[in-house]
Backbone as a printed PyTorch tensor [residue, N CA C, xyz], in Angstrom:
tensor([[[ 24.4490,  41.7990, 219.3890],
         [ 24.1960,  40.5080, 219.8870],
         [ 25.6630,  39.6660, 219.8560]],

        [[ 26.2840,  39.2850, 221.2880],
         [ 27.4970,  38.6280, 221.3910],
         [ 27.4220,  37.1860, 220.7480]],

        [[ 28.6310,  36.5940, 220.5320],
         [ 28.4240,  35.0760, 220.0870],
         [ 27.9910,  34.1720, 221.1110]],

        [[ 27.0840,  33.4470, 220.7150],
         [ 26.4120,  32.4810, 221.6130],
         [ 26.2380,  33.0310, 223.2350]],

        [[ 25.5720,  34.3550, 223.2550],
         [ 25.4990,  35.0360, 224.2290],
         [ 24.7290,  34.6370, 225.3160]],

        [[ 23.6650,  33.5940, 225.2600],
         [ 22.7830,  33.1710, 226.0110],
         [ 23.3410,  32.0890, 226.9350]],

        [[ 23.6920,  31.9000, 228.1810],
         [ 24.4110,  30.9410, 228.7990],
         [ 23.6400,  29.6610, 228.8900]],

        [[ 22.2100,  29.7100, 228.5200],
         [ 21.3660,  28.6930, 228.7510],
         [ 21.0500,  28.0330, 227.5740]],

        [[ 21.3880,  28.5270, 226.3310],
         [ 21.0450,  28.1230, 225.1250],
         [ 22.1200,  28.2580, 223.9160]],

        [[ 22.1950,  27.3010, 223.5070],
         [ 23.0920,  27.2880, 221.9480],
         [ 22.0530,  27.4320, 220.9220]],

        [[ 22.7240,  28.3960, 220.0980],
         [ 21.7540,  28.5920, 218.7670],
         [ 22.6780,  28.4720, 217.7090]],

        [[ 22.2890,  27.7340, 216.3430],
         [ 23.0040,  27.8520, 215.1100],
         [ 21.8350,  27.7160, 214.2150]],

        [[ 22.0490,  28.4270, 212.9940],
         [ 21.2360,  28.4690, 211.7890],
         [ 21.9330,  27.6250, 210.6420]],

        [[ 21.4870,  27.1370, 209.5410],
         [ 21.9000,  26.7050, 208.7520],
         [ 21.1210,  26.5100, 207.3600]],

        [[ 21.4240,  26.9330, 206.2710],
         [ 20.4960,  27.0260, 204.8970],
         [ 21.0840,  25.8590, 204.0830]],

        [[ 19.9900,  25.0880, 204.0020],
         [ 20.2300,  23.8600, 203.1070],
         [ 19.4320,  23.8590, 201.7500]],

        [[ 20.2180,  23.4600, 200.4740],
         [ 19.6230,  23.5220, 199.3780],
         [ 18.4160,  22.1680, 199.2110]],

        [[ 17.7670,  22.0880, 199.8650],
         [ 17.2010,  20.7490, 199.8100],
         [ 15.4400,  21.1460, 200.4570]],

        [[ 14.5170,  20.2380, 200.1820],
         [ 13.2140,  20.4870, 200.5700],
         [ 13.1010,  20.2230, 202.4320]],

        [[ 12.2370,  20.8520, 202.6420],
         [ 12.0000,  20.6350, 204.2570],
         [ 11.7290,  19.3650, 204.5050]],

        [[ 11.2270,  18.5240, 203.6520],
         [ 10.7000,  17.2910, 203.9140],
         [ 11.8380,  16.2440, 203.7680]],

        [[ 12.6620,  16.5410, 203.0170],
         [ 13.8300,  15.6620, 202.9740],
         [ 14.5680,  16.0010, 204.3060]],

        [[ 14.8400,  17.1680, 204.8370],
         [ 15.6840,  17.6030, 205.8440],
         [ 15.0240,  16.9260, 207.0680]],

        [[ 13.8580,  16.7380, 207.2570],
         [ 13.2100,  16.1940, 208.2270],
         [ 13.4020,  14.7310, 208.5390]],

        [[ 13.3170,  14.2510, 207.2610],
         [ 13.3920,  12.6860, 206.9680],
         [ 14.9500,  12.2590, 207.5310]],

        [[ 16.0640,  13.2410, 207.0550],
         [ 17.4040,  12.7500, 207.3200],
         [ 17.4860,  12.9350, 208.9990]],

        [[ 16.7700,  13.8340, 209.6140],
         [ 16.8270,  14.2330, 210.9710],
         [ 16.1730,  12.8770, 211.7920]],

        [[ 14.8950,  12.7170, 211.2950],
         [ 14.1240,  11.7770, 212.1460],
         [ 14.2430,  10.2620, 211.7920]],

        [[ 15.0200,   9.6280, 210.7830],
         [ 15.2070,   8.1390, 210.7260],
         [ 16.5800,   7.7390, 211.1860]],

        [[ 16.5970,   6.6450, 211.4330],
         [ 17.8850,   5.6250, 211.6390],
         [ 18.8930,   6.0960, 210.6650]],

        [[ 18.5010,   5.6360, 209.5790],
         [ 19.6060,   5.7640, 208.4450],
         [ 19.9310,   7.1840, 208.1600]],

        [[ 19.0580,   8.0710, 208.1060],
         [ 19.5910,   9.6310, 208.2730],
         [ 20.2430,   9.9680, 209.1790]],

        [[ 19.9480,   9.8970, 210.3510],
         [ 20.9640,  10.2270, 211.5040],
         [ 22.4000,   9.4310, 211.4740]],

        [[ 22.2510,   8.1980, 211.0800],
         [ 23.6310,   7.5490, 210.8210],
         [ 24.6210,   8.1860, 209.6410]],

        [[ 23.9160,   8.7750, 208.8860],
         [ 24.5920,   9.2130, 207.5540],
         [ 25.4890,  10.7270, 207.8050]],

        [[ 25.0120,  11.4510, 209.0840],
         [ 25.8260,  12.5240, 209.2870],
         [ 26.0100,  12.7030, 210.8330]],

        [[ 25.3240,  12.1210, 211.7820],
         [ 25.4470,  12.5050, 213.0870],
         [ 26.4080,  11.5920, 214.0190]],

        [[ 26.1120,  10.2670, 213.9290],
         [ 26.7350,   9.1310, 214.5950],
         [ 26.7920,   7.9560, 213.8790]],

        [[ 27.7760,   7.2310, 214.3170],
         [ 27.8760,   6.0330, 213.5610],
         [ 26.6230,   5.0680, 213.5710]],

        [[ 25.9310,   5.0370, 214.5220],
         [ 24.3220,   4.5290, 214.2940],
         [ 23.6770,   5.3290, 215.3600]],

        [[ 22.3310,   5.2510, 215.1560],
         [ 21.5340,   6.0540, 215.8070],
         [ 19.7980,   5.5980, 215.7570]],

        [[ 19.7540,   4.3660, 216.1610],
         [ 18.7090,   3.7830, 216.0300],
         [ 17.5410,   4.0370, 217.0540]],

        [[ 16.2250,   4.4770, 216.5150],
         [ 15.3890,   4.7750, 217.4810],
         [ 14.6400,   3.4400, 217.9210]],

        [[ 14.4250,   3.0080, 219.1030],
         [ 13.7450,   2.0180, 219.7450],
         [ 12.5480,   2.3310, 220.6250]],

        [[ 11.4220,   2.3720, 220.5360],
         [ 10.3500,   2.8180, 221.3790],
         [ 10.5140,   4.1860, 221.9490]],

        [[ 10.9290,   5.1780, 220.9610],
         [ 10.9250,   6.4260, 221.4470],
         [ 12.2460,   6.9270, 221.8200]],

        [[ 13.2500,   6.2640, 221.9280],
         [ 14.4570,   6.4410, 222.2510],
         [ 15.4960,   6.2100, 221.3470]],

        [[ 16.3390,   7.2910, 221.0220],
         [ 17.3750,   6.9320, 219.9820],
         [ 18.8290,   6.6070, 220.7460]],

        [[ 19.3750,   5.3180, 220.3570],
         [ 20.5220,   4.8070, 220.8870],
         [ 21.5100,   5.2070, 220.0430]],

        [[ 22.1910,   6.5270, 220.2580],
         [ 23.4150,   6.8130, 219.4880],
         [ 24.7890,   6.1010, 219.7390]],

        [[ 25.5740,   5.8050, 218.8060],
         [ 26.8720,   5.1880, 218.9350],
         [ 28.0250,   6.1110, 218.2520]],

        [[ 28.5830,   6.6490, 219.0350],
         [ 29.4500,   7.9350, 218.3100],
         [ 31.0220,   7.0940, 217.6840]],

        [[ 31.5070,   7.9620, 217.1480],
         [ 32.9270,   7.2600, 216.8220],
         [ 33.8870,   6.9150, 217.7260]],

        [[ 33.9330,   7.4730, 219.0080],
         [ 34.7740,   7.2140, 220.0020],
         [ 34.0600,   6.0270, 220.7510]],

        [[ 33.1610,   5.4500, 220.3630],
         [ 32.3250,   4.3980, 220.9040],
         [ 31.5210,   4.9030, 222.2560]],

        [[ 31.7270,   6.1910, 222.5050],
         [ 30.5490,   6.5850, 223.5180],
         [ 29.0500,   6.5980, 222.8830]],

        [[ 28.4040,   6.1830, 223.9550],
         [ 26.7530,   5.7380, 223.6850],
         [ 25.9870,   6.8620, 224.1560]],

        [[ 24.9340,   7.1690, 223.6910],
         [ 23.9390,   7.9850, 224.6250],
         [ 22.3530,   7.3540, 224.1680]],

        [[ 21.6080,   7.3660, 225.1160],
         [ 20.1950,   7.0780, 224.9340],
         [ 19.4730,   8.3760, 225.0860]],

        [[ 18.6100,   8.9170, 223.9970],
         [ 18.0050,  10.0990, 224.2420],
         [ 16.6760,  10.1270, 223.8560]],

        [[ 15.4610,  10.4470, 224.5910],
         [ 14.5390,  10.1800, 224.0470],
         [ 13.9550,  11.2390, 223.0880]],

        [[ 13.0440,  10.8950, 222.1620],
         [ 12.4680,  11.9030, 221.1230],
         [ 11.3910,  12.4230, 221.8730]],

        [[ 11.0930,  13.9490, 222.0000],
         [ 10.2970,  14.4780, 222.7580],
         [  9.1920,  15.0080, 221.7550]],

        [[  9.6350,  15.1500, 220.5950],
         [  8.5180,  15.7060, 219.6810],
         [  9.0310,  15.7840, 218.2490]],

        [[  8.0070,  15.0440, 217.3230],
         [  8.4300,  15.3700, 216.0300],
         [  7.0440,  15.7740, 215.2290]],

        [[  7.1570,  16.8270, 214.6720],
         [  6.2170,  17.5600, 214.0260],
         [  6.6730,  17.5390, 212.3620]],

        [[  6.4380,  16.5300, 211.5380],
         [  7.0030,  16.6100, 210.2940],
         [  6.1010,  17.5500, 209.3860]],

        [[  6.7530,  18.1690, 208.7080],
         [  8.3020,  18.2130, 208.2720],
         [  8.9970,  19.7090, 209.1900]],

        [[  8.2000,  19.9830, 210.0660],
         [  8.6280,  21.3270, 210.7990],
         [  9.5120,  21.4400, 212.1130]],

        [[  9.4150,  20.2780, 212.6860],
         [ 10.0200,  20.2530, 214.1300],
         [ 10.7730,  19.0270, 214.3250]],

        [[ 11.5840,  18.6770, 215.0000],
         [ 12.2870,  17.7090, 215.6010],
         [ 12.9420,  17.9210, 216.8660]],

        [[ 12.6990,  17.2310, 217.9120],
         [ 13.3110,  17.5480, 219.4730],
         [ 13.6650,  16.2360, 220.0660]],

        [[ 14.9320,  16.1580, 220.5740],
         [ 15.4370,  15.3090, 221.2110],
         [ 16.2280,  15.5010, 222.5010]],

        [[ 15.9950,  14.5370, 223.6020],
         [ 16.8450,  14.5600, 224.7630],
         [ 18.3000,  14.3880, 224.3750]],

        [[ 19.4620,  15.3280, 224.7470],
         [ 20.7850,  15.0300, 224.2250],
         [ 21.6510,  14.9210, 225.4860]],

        [[ 22.8210,  14.8920, 225.3930],
         [ 23.7100,  14.6280, 226.2630],
         [ 23.6490,  15.6170, 227.5170]],

        [[ 23.6820,  15.1120, 228.7640],
         [ 23.5600,  15.8060, 229.9520],
         [ 22.1120,  16.5250, 230.0740]],

        [[ 21.2770,  15.4610, 229.3510],
         [ 19.7630,  15.9960, 229.1920],
         [ 19.4170,  17.2610, 228.7510]],

        [[ 20.2030,  17.6770, 228.0660],
         [ 19.8620,  19.1100, 227.2680],
         [ 18.7900,  18.6180, 226.4390]],

        [[ 18.1190,  19.7890, 225.9000],
         [ 17.0690,  19.5990, 224.9460],
         [ 17.6830,  20.1410, 223.7090]],

        [[ 17.5580,  19.4730, 222.6850],
         [ 17.9400,  19.8050, 221.3270],
         [ 16.6800,  19.8110, 220.2820]],

        [[ 16.7670,  20.9540, 219.8120],
         [ 15.2290,  21.2770, 218.8630],
         [ 15.8410,  21.7380, 217.4760]],

        [[ 15.5640,  20.9220, 216.5310],
         [ 15.6980,  21.4600, 215.1600],
         [ 14.0900,  21.9750, 214.7870]],

        [[ 14.2140,  23.1590, 214.3820],
         [ 13.0830,  23.7870, 213.5940],
         [ 13.4550,  23.9600, 212.1140]],

        [[ 12.4160,  23.6400, 211.1810],
         [ 12.6040,  23.8350, 210.0150],
         [ 11.6840,  24.8180, 209.2980]],

        [[ 12.2210,  25.5400, 208.3630],
         [ 11.2190,  26.5590, 207.4100],
         [ 11.6530,  26.3840, 206.0960]],

        [[ 10.7040,  26.4960, 205.3800],
         [ 10.9840,  26.4650, 203.6310],
         [ 11.5020,  27.9430, 203.5970]],

        [[ 12.2680,  27.7930, 202.5150],
         [ 12.9700,  29.2460, 202.1900],
         [ 13.3250,  28.9260, 200.7100]],

        [[ 12.7890,  30.1810, 199.9170],
         [ 12.9990,  30.0880, 198.4620],
         [ 12.4190,  28.9560, 197.8930]],

        [[ 13.3790,  28.4580, 196.7840],
         [ 12.8670,  27.5040, 195.8600],
         [ 13.2110,  26.2410, 196.2780]],

        [[ 12.5180,  25.5830, 197.2640],
         [ 13.1030,  24.1860, 197.4880],
         [ 13.9990,  24.2060, 198.4670]],

        [[ 14.2780,  25.4880, 199.2690],
         [ 15.3990,  25.3800, 200.1870],
         [ 14.7130,  25.3030, 201.7590]],

        [[ 15.7660,  25.1430, 202.6880],
         [ 15.1100,  25.0230, 204.2210],
         [ 16.2880,  25.7330, 204.9860]],

        [[ 15.4890,  26.3960, 205.9520],
         [ 16.4750,  26.9790, 207.0170],
         [ 16.1740,  26.0420, 208.2910]],

        [[ 17.3900,  25.7180, 208.6470],
         [ 17.4860,  24.9510, 210.0210],
         [ 17.9740,  25.6780, 211.2950]],

        [[ 17.0270,  25.5640, 212.0100],
         [ 17.3490,  26.4550, 213.3840],
         [ 17.7280,  25.4510, 214.3990]],

        [[ 18.9500,  25.2060, 214.9190],
         [ 19.1520,  24.4120, 216.0080],
         [ 19.3610,  25.3030, 217.2760]],

        [[ 18.5060,  24.8080, 218.4240],
         [ 18.9400,  25.2240, 219.5590],
         [ 19.2570,  23.8000, 220.3860]],

        [[ 19.9400,  24.2040, 221.5840],
         [ 20.3350,  23.2350, 222.7040],
         [ 20.3030,  23.9010, 223.8010]],

        [[ 19.3730,  23.5800, 224.5690],
         [ 19.0580,  24.1900, 225.8420],
         [ 19.3110,  23.2450, 227.0280]],

        [[ 20.0620,  24.0030, 228.2690],
         [ 20.3840,  23.1520, 229.1690],
         [ 21.7620,  22.5310, 229.2750]],

        [[ 22.6990,  22.9850, 228.2380],
         [ 24.0040,  22.1690, 228.2530],
         [ 24.7530,  22.8330, 229.4500]],

        [[ 25.3110,  21.8100, 230.4540],
         [ 26.1830,  22.4580, 231.5870],
         [ 27.2030,  23.4480, 231.1910]],

        [[ 27.4290,  24.2240, 231.8670],
         [ 28.3690,  25.5920, 231.5400],
         [ 29.6220,  24.9430, 231.3470]],

        [[ 30.3410,  23.9690, 231.9400],
         [ 31.5240,  23.4080, 231.5750],
         [ 31.6900,  22.9270, 230.1130]],

        [[ 30.5260,  22.3090, 229.8600],
         [ 30.5390,  21.3650, 228.4510],
         [ 30.2090,  22.4060, 227.1760]],

        [[ 29.9500,  23.7900, 227.5390],
         [ 29.4370,  24.5980, 226.5370],
         [ 30.6120,  24.8050, 225.1750]],

        [[ 31.6230,  24.9160, 225.4040],
         [ 32.8250,  25.1680, 224.4200],
         [ 32.7030,  24.1560, 223.4770]],

        [[ 32.8320,  22.7680, 223.9190],
         [ 32.8410,  21.6630, 223.2810],
         [ 31.5860,  21.5030, 222.4510]],

        [[ 30.3640,  21.6730, 223.0190],
         [ 29.2840,  21.2920, 222.4850],
         [ 28.8180,  22.2080, 221.4210]],

        [[ 29.2130,  23.7800, 221.6830],
         [ 29.1730,  24.7610, 220.6210],
         [ 29.8600,  24.6550, 219.2810]],

        [[ 31.1490,  23.8420, 219.4800],
         [ 31.8190,  23.5050, 218.3170],
         [ 31.4520,  22.0640, 217.7610]],

        [[ 31.0610,  21.2270, 218.4940],
         [ 30.4840,  20.1110, 218.2060],
         [ 29.2170,  20.2110, 217.1090]],

        [[ 28.3430,  21.0200, 217.7090],
         [ 27.3200,  21.1470, 216.6890],
         [ 27.5840,  21.8480, 215.4630]],

        [[ 28.6490,  22.8090, 215.3000],
         [ 29.0480,  23.2160, 214.0070],
         [ 29.5380,  22.0210, 213.1960]],

        [[ 30.4200,  21.0060, 213.7650],
         [ 30.8560,  19.8810, 213.1280],
         [ 29.6280,  18.9410, 212.5220]],

        [[ 28.5240,  18.8580, 213.4810],
         [ 27.5580,  18.0840, 213.1160],
         [ 26.8290,  18.5610, 211.9400]],

        [[ 26.4910,  20.0560, 212.1060],
         [ 25.6510,  20.5660, 211.0760],
         [ 26.2850,  20.6840, 209.7650]],

        [[ 27.5270,  21.0000, 209.5630],
         [ 28.3660,  21.0670, 208.2880],
         [ 28.3360,  19.6600, 207.6590]],

        [[ 28.3510,  18.6140, 208.5150],
         [ 28.3900,  17.1900, 207.8810],
         [ 26.8020,  17.1160, 207.3930]],

        [[ 26.0930,  17.4690, 208.1220],
         [ 24.5170,  17.4110, 207.6240],
         [ 24.3760,  18.1340, 206.1450]],

        [[ 24.9240,  19.2110, 206.0420],
         [ 24.9800,  20.0550, 204.7590],
         [ 25.6480,  19.2560, 203.6960]],

        [[ 26.9420,  18.4830, 204.0950],
         [ 27.7720,  17.8180, 203.1100],
         [ 26.8560,  16.7060, 202.5260]],

        [[ 26.0440,  16.0380, 203.3410],
         [ 25.2380,  14.6430, 203.2580],
         [ 24.3900,  14.9730, 202.2200]],

        [[ 23.3850,  16.1610, 202.7160],
         [ 22.3040,  16.3560, 202.0750],
         [ 22.5680,  17.2370, 200.5890]],

        [[ 23.2620,  17.9880, 200.6120],
         [ 23.4540,  18.9110, 199.3450],
         [ 24.7050,  17.9790, 198.3520]],

        [[ 25.6600,  17.2330, 198.9960],
         [ 26.6780,  16.7190, 198.0650],
         [ 26.7780,  15.0430, 198.3060]],

        [[ 25.9710,  14.4730, 199.0690],
         [ 25.6330,  13.0280, 199.1930],
         [ 27.3740,  12.5720, 199.5800]],

        [[ 28.0260,  13.2950, 200.5400],
         [ 29.2840,  13.2380, 201.1180],
         [ 29.3680,  13.1820, 202.5210]],

        [[ 29.9620,  12.0910, 203.1890],
         [ 29.9130,  12.0890, 204.6920],
         [ 31.3770,  12.3470, 204.7970]],

        [[ 31.6770,  13.5250, 205.5660],
         [ 33.0630,  14.0970, 205.9120],
         [ 33.7610,  13.3230, 206.9190]],

        [[ 33.0020,  12.4040, 207.5790],
         [ 33.5850,  11.7590, 208.7850],
         [ 34.6330,  10.6780, 208.3370]],

        [[ 35.4420,  10.2370, 209.1560],
         [ 36.5650,   9.6570, 208.6900],
         [ 36.3520,   8.0140, 209.1080]],

        [[ 35.4000,   7.8670, 210.0590],
         [ 35.0100,   6.5850, 211.0330],
         [ 35.9490,   5.6320, 211.2180]],

        [[ 36.9110,   6.4170, 211.8970],
         [ 38.2780,   5.6080, 212.3580],
         [ 38.1300,   5.9530, 213.7130]],

        [[ 38.2830,   4.9810, 214.7060],
         [ 37.9780,   5.2090, 216.0880],
         [ 39.3210,   5.7680, 216.5820]],

        [[ 40.5060,   5.8070, 215.8100],
         [ 41.8420,   6.3770, 216.3230],
         [ 41.9090,   7.9690, 215.8720]],

        [[ 41.1020,   8.4010, 215.0360],
         [ 41.0930,   9.5890, 214.6380],
         [ 39.6480,  10.3330, 214.9000]],

        [[ 39.2050,  10.5580, 216.0220],
         [ 38.0850,  11.0480, 216.2740],
         [ 38.2230,  12.4480, 217.3600]],

        [[ 37.1610,  13.0920, 217.5010],
         [ 37.1380,  14.0390, 218.2860],
         [ 37.7650,  14.1910, 219.3500]],

        [[ 37.8260,  13.1780, 220.3600],
         [ 38.7140,  13.0550, 221.8040],
         [ 40.1670,  13.0970, 221.2320]],

        [[ 40.4690,  12.9210, 220.2360],
         [ 42.2270,  12.9590, 219.8280],
         [ 42.3750,  14.2000, 218.8300]],

        [[ 41.3030,  15.1320, 218.7180],
         [ 41.6460,  16.3450, 218.2990],
         [ 41.4650,  16.3650, 216.6010]],

        [[ 40.4880,  15.1560, 216.1840],
         [ 40.2720,  15.2040, 214.7610],
         [ 38.8670,  15.9790, 214.7010]],

        [[ 38.7200,  16.8930, 213.7020],
         [ 37.3630,  17.6300, 213.7500],
         [ 36.5140,  16.7020, 212.7840]],

        [[ 36.6800,  15.7190, 212.0240],
         [ 35.9320,  14.9640, 211.2250],
         [ 35.0930,  13.8290, 212.0050]],

        [[ 34.8620,  14.0010, 213.2660],
         [ 34.1590,  13.2410, 214.3450],
         [ 34.4940,  11.7360, 213.8680]]])
C-alpha cells in the first residue's frame, strides 16, 4: 500500500493511552477541541465555529456523534472528517481519522495538517501539554509547525 494512496481519502491512525470516553469527550466538546485543534471551536446549534491561530475561521456542521465511538464533522472545503474510536488494551484507544473529499490541490497541506493536529491531541491527552504557540505571527502560514 502506498502512502495516502487513495486520492479521495486521507487516513491516519493514532494510539492514545486514554479511555475511549475521554478521547470522545475531547473531540466533541468546545473546551476539548480548543485544547488541541483550534484557538476556539464552539458548537452552536450543531455547527462548530472554528477560529484558528492565523485567524482563519470555519463553520462546520456536526454530522454524527455516537459516544464514545464516532464523531463526524464537515470540514474545510466541505470535506467529511470522521473520527472512529476503538478500545484497545487496558484503557487505551485507537483513533482512526478519515477526511474524505479534500480537493486535490489541498491534499499535501491537509495530510500534514492532520499529523500536526493529531500529535497535539496526543500531547494534550497523554501529557496535559499543548504544543501550539498561540502566536499569530508564528503559525502554519508562516512555516511554523506548532499551529
